[in-house]
C-alpha angles and dihedrals in degrees: 000000000000119000124223093268093056093256118139110211120229117256120248089242092058093047091049098048091042090056095051094082089063090071103078089042091055096040095052103033099071094040092051094054099035101037109020093058093050091045097053091039099057112004095046087035097227094135132235096269093050094046091045092053096047091048089052093047095047092050095046090054089047091049093056092043091056094069089056092047093049095049090046092051090052094052096040115115122183136146087259097051133258102277107044096056094059090048091054092047091052094062101079091047093050094045093050094046094046091050093049098042099042094041105036121170103231137265098052128183130220088251091056089052095045095046096051093042088057092050090046095052095043090055090042092056090045088059103035107043097053090039096054090042088054089065093063091053097045092064136010096191115115097223097033087060089059090051092048094049091040093055089045091052092042093053090046095049091043089059088045091054093047090047089056094045092061094058090043089056091045088051100049101031102035102020088237108141148116137093096298094046093048092051088051095053096042090044093057091046093051094048087057097042100049098065094032102051096038088051092050093049100047089044096052109030115076118227126203106243096187099079116132113226112251111272093203115093122251092249097045087046091059090046089053091046091053090055090056098102099189090049093053091050094047095045092048090050090046089049093054094043093049091052089056093045090050093051091053093046095048093048101044098087093041087053093047096045101042106024101033100025093226108109093146089060096054090100089057091052090050091047090054093048096049094042087058090046089051091050091049100054095081091050095052095046087051092049091048091060090052105044103012132268101272094046090050089048091053092050088051095048090058094058096072097051091047092064112016094083089072088077087076090068095056126092141162113343094012097113095120091055089059093064098071089051090047090052094054099042092041089055090061095042093070089071101062098060093044105041100037093048089049091047092053090057086057095054089051086062091056090054090050089052091052101038104026089228131114103225098156095141092052091053093046087047091056089045090050091047090053089046093051092047087054089047087049098051098035100062093033090049089050096049093044090049097053090046090054089047090058104267113163108217096188118120109264094009120160111230128218126226087250095055091044091053085056094058090043095052095045092049097043104033106025099070095047091057093059094042094053089051089051092055091051093050092046095049097087095043102144107203108099126171090263095052090044089055092052090049092052092047091052090049092050092049092049090047090051093050090048090049090050093050091048089051091050091047092049091050091050091049091052093047092051093047088052097051096041107107117242112242092226102036107028124230119354117248133191115261104251090208126226118336117256120226 
């Protein structure tokens, strides 16, 4: 079926299989930030400052390497396309890193933790950057991009929720729970999901193999990107929001273990939060069609600050009071992953209009770089903050009210500050549905003129070749056919 504007909608099959590769990313990402930091800080006895520094160094390396991976993905040309080959190549790196990080053989050294974190983030970038760039190439429609990304995030969060249900059942039915136990269960799931989902995606989603590599140089491309005002505004807003999200994720297990006294129930808290986020995705996609993507994103961003301060009022034994707060803040959390990712595909169209180049992977690489900078600074900032506020990171330490207040304040008040600033930055984001439609129409007209010129040039070349005399036989003549009697 082709719509009135000439756009052919994606099939449900394509949307479904494309979204599958989000599953391992969603399943592992929260656990890595929330549990792995706590596990290596206390259980592996590396200390908060050491773990925070290693985390920061690994993510900074990862952020820089993203630019190279994005550029290489854009210029890759194979018979299978330029995105799928990178996704397949990422699988062995991710599998090896997940195994060694989630199933370490104690005692471990800081070098062990750093080395495998570098391998993990390299494989992660090789999967995520081409995968996300692929979405901008599968559809050019303003609203269909929200649907495509919405389904991708929904499938990812669905897998994330299921991966949290299993440890919750293990805790309440079999009394099997805790940081080490959660890492074991999530690690096994991730080791299965990475090769399975990537394989299904690359085997079932068609990729255009006729892309021409960008003619613009890497340096000039970055200059053109810097002049893209909507992209700068969007990426700065995303950076600020990601710092706040990273602070919350890094602190949740510390808050539950040391303030509430319910470390074994952290997985239930996360399950509640992401179930609410999963339920909220259809609402935020619907709202974005009514009021625009950036207005819907701003509305979502204000949900978390409105309720997260209530965590300051809780103390030992108040775990069940956390769940209503998690439901409300989680409902708003579904928007950020969907709408901001859909908006960045729109700013890539503005670059295509200005440069006549399709450089989606480079844009997504810069986006991933900024995201990882945020994911570097957020957890490191949170860990440094609680140490400065008197937190004792020694195994079995008894915490004072002052040090616990530090954990409380960082968890409850840190993220809202960043989210309010994000909403302020995003308020004047200029690309609406109407402006995006004009951009796509201009690109389509230019592509049509280019195709017409190429057709005329090809016809001229064919005519010149036909009329050129052969050195051996002289000018070519039409065959007069058999003689008639």
